[in-house]
Each structure stands twice: as C-alpha cells, then as structure tokens.
N, C-alpha and C positions, 0 to 999 in steps of 0.2 A: 133917523136915518145916522146919527154918530155910532149907536152902538152894532148896523145893518153891518159896514164901514167897516167897524174893532172885530167883528165878528170873524168878516170874510178873511181880514188881514190874518188875522188870527189861524183861522184855514188853508190858508196857502205858510204861511211857513211856517204847519205840519208836514204840509209837503213837501213841503223839500226834507226837510228832513226824513221824515218817512223814509217818502225813494231813495238818500243817499244812502242810508243805512239796512236796510234790502235790495238799495239798489236793480230795485223793477217796482214801475211805473203801472197798470190798468189803464185798459181805456174798456171799447163797447163799444162793439164790433156785426152788422148786421150786412146781406148781399150790399146795402148798397156803400157799404164803408164804413167806420166810425162816427158814433154821435157827436153832433154840433146843433150849435146857436150863432144864434144874433150878436154881435155887442150888443153893449146900451150904454157906449163909451165914445166907442170912433163913429168916422165913417169915411168913407172912399170921397174919391175927389166926387163922385158922384152924387153927395149923404148918401147912400147908403150903408144902410152897416155894417157892417166889420163881420167875418165868419173867421165864427169861433169850433176849435174839436180843440173837446175833453176827453181831461183825463181828469182823475183819482191815486193815490198813494194807501188804499186799502183795499181788494175785494171788499168786499160786504157794504165800505161806502157805494162803490159805482155800481156793486149790485137793486139796494137800491132804491136806484134812478129807474130803473126799469118796467119805468110805466107809464100807459100816456102815449105820448112820440115818439117814447124809445122803449114798444111794451116788445118785441121781436132785434130785442141787441144780445144777443153775451158777452159776459167779460171776457177777455187777451188780454192776456200778460204782455210786454216788450221788457224788457231788458231795460237797466238807463242812460249806458253805454248807443244800445239804441235807441237812442226816445231824443240820446244830447244832437247825436251825433247824423239822426237821417227824419228825423220827424219834425222839432226841434229845425234845426239848419231848413227844411221842402216848406215849411214853413211858411218860413221871417218870409221864402224865395216868392210862397208865393200867395203874400202880402196876412197871412191869417193868423191872427190869435190861439195864445195855450189859455185851454178852458183850464183853471186848478179846483179840484173838493164842488163842483156845480154840484147844489141838490139835485131836489123829485124836484120846483120850483126854482131853474135851476137860475138860482143863482150859484153866485158865487165867481171868481176871480178873474181879470181876465189876463193876459202878462201879451207880452211883445218875449216871441219866442227867443231871441238875441236875448235880452234883459235874463232869463231866465233863464238860459243857459249861463250865463255870471256870473247869476244869483247862486242853483246848484253842484256851482264851478267853486264859487267860494267854501260854501257848505263842506262838500269831499275835498279841501283843501284842507281846513281845520280841522278836520275829521282823521287829516293823511291818511288820508290814497287819493289810492290812481286809479280811472277805469281805462280796458285797453280798447280804442276802437281803429275802427279797419282804413279812413278816411286818415286821420290826425294819429302825433305821435305823441298820445298824451291829456292828459286834461289843458299843462304847461300848453303845447301846439295849440287845442284848441283855442281853449282865453284868449292867448294870441292872435292867434285871427278872426273872433272872433270881438277881440278889440281894435282890433285895427279897419271893420267896419260898419259899428258905433262909430267910427270918431273919425 
C-alpha cells in the first residue's frame, strides 16, 4: 500500500511539473460534463464521499482512461490560467476535489483545489513564469488571495 501511495504522489508531482511547463491541463468531457469520481479519503458532512473532477497533464494519459464508465468522453485542453482561476476556484466553492493523473482503475491523487493552486503557483514561480489571468493581477495576486481564504 505504501508503494501505491508513493506512486500516486509521484504522478501528482509530475502533473505539477508538466502542466506548469506546458501550461495545458487535460480533461475528459461528454454531453453530461467532465469525468468525475468519488473520494476514497474524504466525506462531506452527510458522510458521503466528496466528488472529484479528474484532470491529466498529458493527452495520452487522459485518453488511456476513455473506457468503461468514461467510454463516451473526449479529451479537451484547458489553459493552465483558466484551470487555476476558474476550475480550481469554482471547485473549491462547490466543495469538490481535483483528481490528478487518475488511471483506468480510478486510482489517483485527490487534491484540495486551493492547495493545488498554491502548488502550481510555487512551481510556476520557481520556473520564473507568470500567467495572464482575467480575474487576478498575475500569479502573486491569485496566490495572495488563495492564502487569505485558506488562513
């Protein structure tokens, strides 16, 4: 089990590095919405598993999950800035988690959307990158506002 946890953590870290380098996140979408799952670790106040929307750093890995329950989904690209300011903030408001690098067995990392923004921001900053946001004045502004919400 420890090896599985290490694999999930390693794939999540690779997700962070890859999406910050490419500035693209991949999702799976059909007519009903985006590929989702339920948390194995977190429950809401009614003791139901928290919902997860799944995302990938590479198109090929996302496409490898198009089978069984997700057989009618198509791969879509989401610019990283849009993912951070719209998807992650929106998912936090909706009390959903972000699933990164889930595999065909729905085995992947479960991230708090605001914590994920901070992880992405740290990687972008260490790479000397900034992003253009519609609602925030750069990465520092988004990071400051997310930290204020978390604290």
